[in-house]
Structures are given as C-alpha cells and as structure tokens.
C-alpha positions as CSV (number, residue, x, y, z in Angstrom):
1,M,8.9,15.5,-17.7
2,T,7.7,18.8,-16.5
3,R,7.5,19.5,-12.8
4,A,3.7,19.6,-13.1
5,W,3.6,16.0,-14.5
6,L,5.7,14.8,-11.5
7,C,3.3,16.5,-9.2
8,T,0.4,14.9,-11.1
9,L,1.9,11.4,-10.6
10,A,2.2,12.0,-6.9
11,L,-1.5,13.1,-6.9
12,L,-2.9,10.0,-8.8
13,G,-1.8,7.3,-6.4
14,V,-3.9,4.7,-8.1
15,A,-1.3,1.9,-8.4
16,S,-1.8,-1.3,-6.3
17,P,0.8,-2.3,-3.7
18,A,2.2,-4.8,-6.2
19,A,2.9,-2.1,-8.7
20,A,4.4,0.2,-6.3
21,Q,7.0,-2.4,-5.5
22,L,8.1,-2.5,-9.2
23,T,8.3,1.0,-10.3
24,G,11.1,2.2,-12.5
25,G,10.6,-0.2,-15.5
26,R,8.1,-0.9,-18.3
27,A,7.6,-4.4,-17.0
28,G,8.6,-6.3,-13.9
29,A,8.1,-9.3,-11.6
30,G,9.4,-10.4,-8.3
31,F,9.3,-12.7,-5.3
32,T,9.2,-11.7,-1.6
33,W,9.4,-13.8,1.6
34,E,8.3,-12.0,4.8
35,T,8.1,-13.5,8.2
36,I,7.2,-12.2,11.8
37,R,7.8,-14.3,15.0
38,F,6.0,-13.3,18.2
39,S,7.9,-13.4,21.5
40,D,4.8,-14.1,23.6
41,A,3.3,-16.7,21.3
42,E,1.6,-18.8,24.1
43,R,-0.2,-15.7,25.4
44,I,-1.5,-14.3,22.2
45,D,-1.9,-17.8,20.5
46,I,0.1,-16.8,17.4
47,E,3.6,-18.0,16.8
48,T,4.5,-16.7,13.3
49,L,3.0,-15.0,10.3
50,T,4.7,-15.8,7.0
51,L,3.9,-14.3,3.6
52,L,5.3,-15.4,0.1
53,S,4.2,-13.2,-2.7
54,A,5.0,-12.7,-6.4
55,P,4.0,-9.3,-7.7
56,F,4.0,-8.3,-11.4
57,A,3.4,-5.2,-13.4
58,A,3.6,-3.9,-16.9
59,T,3.0,-0.7,-18.7
60,I,2.2,-0.4,-22.5
61,P,2.5,3.2,-24.0
62,F,0.2,3.7,-27.0
63,S,1.5,7.2,-27.5
64,R,3.3,10.0,-25.5
65,A,-0.1,10.9,-24.0
66,V,-1.8,7.4,-23.5
67,E,-0.6,4.4,-21.7
68,L,-2.1,1.1,-20.3
69,S,-0.8,-0.5,-17.1
70,V,-1.6,-3.9,-15.4
71,S,-0.6,-5.0,-11.9
72,G,-1.3,-7.7,-9.6
73,A,0.2,-10.6,-7.5
74,W,0.0,-14.1,-6.3
75,A,0.5,-14.5,-2.6
76,R,0.4,-17.2,0.1
77,G,0.0,-16.2,3.8
78,E,0.3,-18.6,6.7
79,L,-0.6,-18.1,10.5
80,S,1.2,-20.6,12.7
81,R,0.1,-21.3,16.4
82,P,2.2,-22.5,19.3
83,T,0.2,-25.8,19.3
84,G,1.6,-26.5,15.8
85,E,-1.7,-25.8,14.0
86,A,-1.6,-23.5,11.0
87,S,-4.1,-21.7,8.7
88,S,-3.3,-20.2,5.4
89,V,-4.7,-18.4,2.5
90,S,-3.3,-18.4,-1.1
91,G,-4.0,-17.4,-4.6
92,L,-4.1,-14.4,-6.9
93,T,-5.0,-10.9,-5.6
94,D,-7.4,-8.7,-7.6
95,T,-5.8,-7.4,-10.8
96,E,-5.7,-3.7,-11.6
97,I,-5.9,-2.3,-15.1
98,A,-5.4,1.5,-15.5
99,L,-5.7,3.5,-18.7
100,R,-4.1,6.9,-18.3
101,A,-4.3,9.8,-20.7
102,V,-2.5,13.2,-20.4
103,V,-4.4,16.2,-21.9
104,G,-2.6,19.4,-22.8
105,R,0.8,20.2,-21.8
106,D,1.1,17.7,-19.0
107,V,-1.5,19.6,-16.9
108,L,-4.6,17.4,-16.9
109,T,-4.4,13.6,-16.4
110,I,-7.5,11.3,-16.6
111,T,-7.2,7.7,-15.4
112,A,-9.9,5.0,-15.8
113,I,-9.4,2.1,-13.4
114,A,-10.7,-1.5,-13.6
115,Q,-10.1,-3.8,-10.6
116,L,-10.7,-7.3,-11.9
117,P,-12.0,-9.9,-9.4
118,T,-9.3,-12.4,-9.9
119,G,-8.5,-12.6,-6.2
120,V,-9.6,-15.0,-3.5
121,S,-12.6,-13.3,-2.1
122,E,-14.6,-16.2,-0.8
123,L,-12.8,-17.4,2.4
124,T,-13.2,-20.2,4.9
125,A,-13.1,-19.3,8.6
126,P,-9.4,-20.4,8.9
127,E,-8.5,-18.5,5.7
128,A,-10.2,-15.3,7.0
129,D,-8.4,-15.7,10.3
130,A,-5.1,-15.7,8.5
131,A,-6.0,-12.9,6.0
132,G,-7.2,-10.6,8.9
133,M,-3.7,-10.7,10.5
134,F,-1.9,-9.7,7.3
135,A,-4.3,-6.6,7.0
136,A,-3.2,-5.1,10.3
137,D,-2.0,-1.5,9.6
138,V,0.9,-1.6,12.1
139,L,2.4,-4.7,10.4
140,P,3.7,-3.6,7.0
141,F,3.2,-6.7,4.9
142,R,3.3,-6.1,1.2
143,I,0.1,-8.0,0.5
144,T,-2.9,-7.0,2.9
145,N,-5.9,-8.2,0.9
146,W,-6.4,-11.1,-1.4
147,G,-9.8,-10.1,-3.1
148,A,-12.7,-7.7,-2.6
149,G,-15.0,-8.4,-5.6
150,G,-13.3,-6.0,-8.1
151,G,-14.7,-2.6,-9.0
152,F,-14.1,0.3,-11.4
153,G,-13.4,4.0,-11.1
154,L,-12.2,7.2,-12.5
155,S,-9.7,9.7,-11.4
156,T,-8.8,13.2,-12.7
157,A,-5.7,15.2,-11.7
158,V,-4.8,18.8,-12.5
159,A,-1.3,20.3,-11.7
160,R,0.4,23.5,-12.5
161,P,3.9,25.0,-11.8
162,V,4.2,28.5,-10.4
163,G,7.8,29.6,-10.1
164,D,9.6,27.3,-7.7
165,F,6.3,25.7,-6.7
166,A,3.9,23.1,-8.3
167,F,0.4,22.7,-7.2
168,G,-2.1,20.0,-7.9
169,I,-5.3,18.4,-7.0
170,A,-6.9,15.0,-7.9
171,V,-10.4,13.7,-7.4
172,G,-11.3,10.0,-7.9
173,Y,-14.3,7.7,-7.3
174,V,-14.3,3.9,-7.2
175,V,-17.5,1.8,-7.4
176,A,-17.1,-1.5,-5.6
177,Q,-18.8,-4.7,-6.8
178,E,-20.7,-7.5,-4.9
179,F,-19.1,-10.8,-3.9
180,E,-19.5,-13.7,-1.5
181,P,-16.9,-13.3,1.3
182,V,-17.7,-16.5,3.4
183,A,-17.4,-20.0,1.9
184,E,-19.6,-21.6,4.5
185,R,-22.4,-19.2,4.1
186,S,-24.3,-17.9,1.1
187,F,-24.8,-14.1,1.3
188,K,-23.7,-11.2,-0.9
189,Y,-21.4,-8.5,0.4
190,R,-20.7,-5.2,-1.3
191,P,-18.1,-2.7,0.1
192,G,-19.0,1.0,0.1
193,N,-18.0,3.1,-2.8
194,Q,-15.0,5.3,-2.3
195,L,-14.4,9.0,-3.0
196,H,-10.9,10.5,-2.5
197,V,-9.6,14.0,-2.9
198,R,-5.8,14.5,-2.9
199,A,-3.9,17.8,-3.0
200,A,-0.2,18.2,-3.3
201,I,2.4,21.0,-3.3
202,D,6.1,20.8,-3.9
203,R,9.0,23.4,-3.9
204,T,12.5,23.3,-5.2
205,F,15.3,24.6,-3.0
206,G,18.4,25.5,-4.8
207,T,19.7,23.0,-7.3
208,S,19.5,19.8,-5.2
209,G,16.6,20.0,-2.8
210,K,12.8,19.5,-3.1
211,G,10.1,19.5,-0.5
212,A,6.7,18.1,-0.9
213,L,3.4,17.9,1.0
214,T,0.4,15.7,0.0
215,V,-2.9,15.7,1.9
216,T,-5.6,12.9,1.1
217,W,-9.1,12.7,2.3
218,Q,-11.2,9.5,1.8
219,S,-14.8,8.9,2.3
220,F,-16.8,5.6,2.0
221,G,-20.3,4.7,1.3
222,D,-22.1,2.1,3.4
223,D,-21.1,-1.6,3.1
224,Q,-24.1,-3.7,2.2
225,S,-25.1,-7.3,2.9
226,D,-27.8,-8.7,0.7
227,G,-28.9,-5.2,-0.1
228,D,-29.1,-4.1,3.5
229,N,-26.7,-1.4,4.9
230,L,-24.3,-3.2,7.2
231,F,-21.3,-0.9,8.2
232,R,-20.0,2.6,7.4
233,S,-16.3,3.1,7.5
234,G,-15.0,6.2,9.0
235,D,-13.5,8.9,6.9
236,R,-9.7,8.9,6.5
237,L,-7.3,11.8,6.5
238,Q,-3.7,11.5,5.6
239,S,-0.8,13.9,5.2
240,V,2.7,13.1,4.1
241,A,5.7,15.5,4.0
242,S,9.0,14.7,2.3
243,Y,12.3,16.2,1.4
244,A,14.6,15.0,-1.3
245,F,18.3,16.0,-1.2
246,A,21.6,15.5,-2.8
247,A,23.9,12.8,-1.1
248,G,27.4,13.2,-2.4
249,P,28.4,14.0,-5.9
250,Q,26.0,11.4,-7.6
251,G,23.8,10.2,-4.8
252,S,20.5,11.3,-3.5
253,G,18.3,10.8,-0.5
254,I,14.8,11.4,0.8
255,V,13.2,11.8,4.4
256,Y,9.5,11.6,4.9
257,A,6.9,11.6,7.6
258,G,3.2,11.1,7.6
259,Y,0.1,10.8,9.7
260,L,-3.1,8.9,9.0
261,R,-6.4,9.4,11.1
262,R,-9.1,6.8,10.6
263,A,-12.4,8.0,12.1
264,K,-14.7,5.6,14.0
265,G,-16.6,3.1,11.9
266,E,-20.2,2.3,12.6
267,F,-22.0,-1.1,12.4
268,L,-25.4,0.1,11.2
269,R,-27.4,-2.9,12.4
270,E,-26.0,-2.6,16.0
271,T,-24.8,0.2,18.4
272,E,-21.2,-1.1,18.2
273,L,-18.6,1.3,16.9
274,E,-15.2,0.4,15.3
275,P,-12.6,2.5,17.3
276,A,-10.8,5.3,15.6
277,K,-7.1,4.8,14.9
278,N,-4.0,6.9,14.3
279,L,-1.0,5.8,12.4
280,A,2.2,7.9,12.3
281,F,5.0,6.8,10.0
282,G,8.2,8.1,8.6
283,G,11.6,7.0,7.3
284,I,14.8,7.8,5.3
285,G,16.2,6.3,2.1
286,L,19.3,6.8,0.1
287,R,20.3,6.1,-3.5
288,L,24.1,5.7,-3.8
289,P,25.4,5.0,-7.3
290,A,28.7,3.1,-7.7
291,G,29.2,2.7,-11.5
292,R,26.1,1.0,-13.0
293,T,25.2,-0.5,-9.5
294,V,23.1,1.5,-7.1
295,F,22.9,0.8,-3.3
296,Q,19.7,1.9,-1.5
297,P,19.9,1.7,2.2
298,A,16.6,2.6,4.1
299,A,15.0,2.7,7.6
300,D,11.3,3.3,8.5
301,L,9.0,3.5,11.6
302,R,5.3,3.0,12.1
303,V,3.5,3.7,15.3
304,Q,-0.3,3.1,15.7
305,G,-2.6,4.1,18.5
306,G,-6.3,4.5,18.9
307,D,-9.4,5.2,21.0
308,E,-9.0,1.6,22.2
309,G,-5.8,-0.4,22.7
310,A,-6.5,-3.2,20.1
311,G,-4.3,-2.8,17.1
312,S,-1.9,-0.4,18.7
313,G,1.9,-0.9,18.5
314,Y,5.0,0.0,16.6
315,T,7.3,-1.4,13.9
316,V,10.8,-0.5,13.0
317,G,12.4,-1.7,9.7
318,I,16.2,-1.4,8.7
319,G,17.8,-2.7,5.5
320,G,18.1,-1.9,1.9
321,S,18.4,-3.1,-1.6
322,V,21.0,-3.2,-4.4
323,D,20.1,-2.2,-8.0
324,L,22.2,-4.4,-10.3
325,P,22.5,-4.2,-14.1
326,L,21.6,-7.5,-15.9
327,G,21.8,-6.9,-19.6
328,A,18.7,-5.0,-20.7
329,A,17.1,-5.5,-17.3
330,R,17.8,-4.6,-13.6
331,L,18.0,-7.1,-10.7
332,V,17.1,-5.7,-7.3
333,P,17.6,-7.9,-4.3
334,T,16.3,-6.6,-0.9
335,L,17.0,-7.5,2.6
336,R,15.3,-6.0,5.6
337,G,15.0,-6.8,9.4
338,R,12.1,-5.7,11.5
339,F,11.2,-5.6,15.2
340,G,8.4,-4.0,17.3
341,S,5.4,-4.7,19.5
342,V,1.6,-5.0,18.7
343,E,-1.6,-5.4,20.8
344,L,-3.7,-7.8,18.9
345,S,-6.7,-7.6,21.2
346,S,-7.4,-5.7,24.5
347,G,-4.8,-6.6,27.0
348,L,-3.0,-9.1,24.7
349,D,0.3,-7.7,23.3
350,S,3.6,-9.2,22.2
351,G,6.9,-8.1,21.0
352,F,8.1,-9.5,17.6
353,T,11.1,-9.8,15.3
354,G,11.0,-10.3,11.5
355,A,12.7,-10.3,8.2
356,E,12.1,-9.6,4.6
357,L,13.9,-11.1,1.6
358,A,12.9,-9.9,-1.9
359,V,14.1,-10.2,-5.5
360,A,12.7,-8.0,-8.3
361,L,13.5,-8.0,-12.0
362,R,12.7,-4.9,-14.0
363,F,12.9,-4.4,-17.8
C-alpha cells in the first residue's frame, strides 16, 4: 500500500465499533465480557453494569480496487441495582454494509454505506434505562447502541503524499431512517442526518517513526418525532494526534492523545438545553513479537467534563492481548482492568472498578 492509501484509511473511519475490534483479517468473530461495579451503589442506585457481546466482521474483495465489508454484533447489557432488581437489553445491533472503491493510484476512495435496521430499536422503559448507561461516553463499553433504525450514506476521501508528508480530506453524509423507539408508545422517531468532514496529515521521521494528526467535524440535522422537529444535536469537533515508533529490533509502539468537544444540544419544543461536554483521551500500546506470537500491552485514560457536572468523570484501563497463531487463523485473547469515577446525575457520583475479558478469532 502507498502512504496515500494509509492516510485514506485513517480518513474514512466508517467501520462500526464491532468491525474496529476485528481488524487485521478478512473475516473474524469474537466474544467479550465487560463489567463495572460501583463503590457507592446505594447512593446512585446502580450496583453493576455487565455487557456480553459477540462482534463479527468480514471483507470480500472483488478486485484490487473494490471490496465489500459487513460488520455487526449481538450483545446483552444488564443493569443491576442494590435491591436485587435488574433490567437488561439484548439482541443484534444494526448491521453495516460498506462497498469501497479505489479510483486511480490509491488517491481517491469512494465508500457507499448501508446501515441495516437489524438492531433492537424499540425498547421498553427498563430496556431504555439499561441501554442509556452503556452509551455514557466516559464508560468505554464496546457496544453503546443496539439500534437506531438504520440509514444509508456516502463518503469520499482524497489523499496525496508530498515528500515525507501525506495529506488527505474526507467528506461523508449519512441519511437516518425513521423507527419507533418506545415499545409502550406508538410514535415515529427519526434521528437527524449527519455530515462529517475529516482532515488528516502524517509525516515520517527517519526510518522508524511516524506522526499523525486527524481533525473531524460533525454536524447533525434536527431529530424529528412524527414529522415535527424535536431535538438538534450540537456540533462535534475532535482531534487526535499519534506517534508510532520502533520498540526493540522487531517491536513497535504507538502513543496517542485526543480531545472531543460536543456543543450544546437544543430541545426544539422547549427551552431546555443539553449541556456541552468535553472528552479528553489518550493511551499507549506496544506490539512485541516473540516468534509467531505477538504480545500487545496497552493502557488508556478517558476524562470527561462539561458545562454541568452530570456525565463527568474519568476511566483508566490497563491490560493487553496476545496474538497467537492457530493454523490459518489468529486467536487473540484480551484481559484488561479498569477503575475510575463518574457523576451519573448532578451531585451523585461514584467510584468504580471493572474488568474486560475478550477472545477474538481472525482469518
């Protein structure tokens, strides 16, 4: 691959979270168990959050320039309270199909996206209560949404190398579809359409280092309920900087840091505003080969704040994975521990500890 094509891949960013967990193979599947236990369960009325998920992904190349990818997941999330009561949501998530075509000498890439509404979009009140907790930005669960009615979109990316640099820009637009989000009530809801613009630049340093910077801006149309405007999400601006380097004679590593600003959202039928939020994140990862086995230790940090306290907090994750040969496939077990603190609503915060255990099989 040319460096322009690598830059284009960073620009597109169209894969779902399930696909992102299974990169590196033409097909893959996995199983993940994640849990978080809150230390002040009585005060916040939540004891544990547990997520079981089974992501899958596959890519079918039709030629050197055209390929089709499919990704999705099955997941079950459960919220347990100190009283012993529990609520859960389970089922498939929406499935993403992407048809990607490269035009010219790896300079222009066009991607058509279809988000099939295979997920659980119609939720009861207890299911919505559980699903909302797994969507919290400061808690890095692998599945954050079970279904949003599907949609379709188009993304175009252009990248070009200039000396030690590569520059690129991508523009994409996704049209959301209507669905019924509440099981007990009959009304239609359609999320706002999404426009994103992403710019990237990377530079090589010597023979073993590469720095990169990606900036993404997202804008959303009005959410609608039964045809009436309901809510307007605030624009989002994210920047991520990274540096990849050699680690020993065969190993490599990467450090990264990023910042996401979510502007205030506005409920159009009321004067209420959704507070603006800021999320800072960063981490380090190593890839250390030992024969055909590869050890991959990693650590990450997420810190969220905002104009109001609700949703603020931090999460630290430490762990790693081992990439093992298994015939024509690769087996990747992962173990990670987490701890932190989060304010779930104004004045109600709690520390927490957690763990993640995952196994992925890649072909």
